[in-house]
Phi, psi and omega in degrees: 000316179295323181296319179294320179294324179295318179293323182293323182278349182289132180289129178265115183268133176279151180297133181269345182214105180228112179063238182266009186298331177253011179243239183293342180258010183294137175250008182254330181292141182300325182286343184241353188298318182267004181262096184223066177288164180234135174260109183254198181290165178297332177294320180283320185281324186254299189296322181293337181250005190294319182297316180295315179298318182294317180295317181290321179295320178296320179297316181291325180288341182260318193253001178232141181297319184290316178298318177294320181296322180296317180290310185296319181297315180294321179295313184293321183277330182273318184243314180060231180278007178119144177280137184260141183281134170229095179302140180224072184286152176276082191292330178294320178294330181271359178076029180253158173275168180297322180292319178295322179294318179296320179295317179297316182296319180292318179295320181293318178298320179293321178293321179296324181291337175300319179277314187281336186276358180236168179285000178293341179281346182267133179301327181267358178055045179245325187227150172277180186296327182287326174290323178298325177300314181300316181293314182297320181289318179297320178294321177299320179292318184286313186266347184101330174197160175221164187229152178224123178266140171270116180242169180229138173219166179294147178296154181240166177300335179274339182214124180277008186253147180266349184293133176227150178247129176240115179278142181228131176287153188298331184286351175277342175270108187207173180290134178289143179243125181194175183298325183285344184243358183295327184278347185256000181288135182284173181295328182275350176072020181247351184222137176218181184234135174282112184292343182284327182226358179080004178288151176274144177243116183246108180051042177091355180254117180271130181233151178274190183294336178274357181087005180280140180291133179240332183198165174234143179255115186246127179274152179285351177206162177292123180303129181084005181294140184277349177270142183056052183294340180283344180269127178278141178293136179235131183260138177248129178275122181247119178298135182294324183224149177291139183292326183269316185270334185076002181276153182292140172267339182213142180250139174247113178273109189198154174233113182282145175240355180223154174291150179061031178260133183242344177234151183274163180255134179306146183301326184269003184305316183292343186239015183299316181298315179295321179298318180293319179295320177296319179299316179293318181295317178297318179296318179295318180293322179294317177298317179297319179294322179295318179296318181290339180283343178289137178265107180254133182244132179239136173270128184249130179276115179258005178251183181273359182289143179264356184239128178292332181291342177284339183258321183263141178291137182262353180225156175265166176292127181101348177293142183277330183217158181247112181267003177084004180264162181249125179267112182290345179291348178298329183242127185234155174248132181177171180293128178071019182270131178245129180238136177253116182264149177295165177295143179084009181238132177233160182239136179226137178252154178282135180293122182261011180291145180277120183276348183270074181287339182265013184299313185296313181294323179293316179295320179299320179298315179293320181294323177294324176296320178294318179299319178293325181294327178263005176061039173237125179306146183304318182298324182282318182296319183259008179052046186237094182250067181260358180275192180289168178299317182297318180293318180294320179294319178298321178297317179294322179293319177295319178296323179299319178297318179297312184288324178294323178295314180293328176296320179293319176301312184294319179298321180290325183277330188236301189296310184295315176299323178294317179298316181295322178293319177294320183297324177300314180291321181297320179288321179296326178281349180084008179280338175235131179264122180214083183302135177081006185298317183268004185258326186223124178302328179294317178291321179299318178295323180295323179286335189267351185296139181202161174238155182232122180245141183243203183295148178289147180283163179295144182237125178279313182235097183301325182297313181294320180293321179293319177298319177296320177298317180296322179292322178298320178290320182299318183265014174073019180273348179203180178239159179297324180295316179294317181295320178296319181291319184282327185271324184232003181056039182237167179264128186298316181293322175296323177298317180297317180297318180291321178296321178297318178296314180297321179294323178296324177290324178294316179294326181299321181260011174056051180251157175258012180296130178079021178297122183301323181292320179295316180296320180298321178294320179293318180296319180295320180294316179295323178296319179293323178295320180294318180294325179294325177290000000 
């Protein structure tokens, strides 16, 4: 009995430290007590804030140097003048020889350029396919996603193909507003229901009960646009995929970071607050510097008189009357100017020295945070290579990884689907021969495989990079074609043909220009000198 009573009266202590309870999840520490954010669904976290994020990101990309630099740098390094097609068919699976495969790939690339190299591929007939890539990628960074519609027009004498691409900015894809949908709009305004089939529409993306995309709702104008205010926005429902072919009717260039995410987040979203604060701080410092640059002169009364007119003369010699005013032109500032002041008067100027001596270090600290937020090394984003060779090279290599990854994303979302859609028409027209293409998905995939190469990355030491490229080819880690495309954005076979022609001209005139043995000796000598340093 006593034992039970002893146990009953014993204080039961709750654990004071379990997992993160006294760390990042603590609700008792003063530094964390009021910090209670919530991670909700992607609709609440992304879609509910998408309009604000998109507007602010667009403002920063246009009106601030750092925001513009982040967008332009990624566009130029990832896409540049456009990604170039290199067909890579699985020729063994198709029963072809290597020579036959190479011939097919070269003919297909040349045929594709007939369509892609002119403005006939653009619905608006303004840009070729490579320019469209640049626009689509830049819009994707600014708005979070961009869209491309597959349209059809009659063939022209310049292009035998009917395929056209129409680019659409992300803010035109939105929830339709109408009498039939006004009652189903949620409180947050990001989700509604299609009354015709019961599908949910999330920020313009219609999904079925399984969450699969079925259609996109595209407005004929940007909702709320101040131009053509008399025209009411009208939404068109675009099926995501063709019912017969299963091929996409519309492309969404976007990179998801969360499950159940249907719209993209602007590239500058993580650093918007810092960008705005830097912009305000720079404006304030510039205004302060302008004010301090003004030379202000004050007359100081060193006597007991309370009136400045008692000390300074109010009239010049020859004046007929004295109106009691002071003419400041009597005293001037300039080179070699001598002024005689009356007794009891002194002159004092405002100090124009800049008191913000820590401005540069403070700004550099903020700028490095922004560079890390957009995953671009500081040296690359600000084009500032003042560090050592090793540090600058490491920055370029990290930037190369970032841009190559984004290039691959963009090629998968935009370039490859466009190429496959074009290839279908080219084969149907008989301009490209691909037996079994429409009969077996496996064969179709073998004919459709391709790679996309873009602008070459920046090179700090060409000799070392070329030597590294040669070693990769020597040990079978890469191919000459890939190295030519990645390092110089050129075609290896075209290089060989041009080199053969140039060599024939050198031999014709009995010159030693371009002797491979001489060049190899010079490269080896320069490489040893660089390593010695």
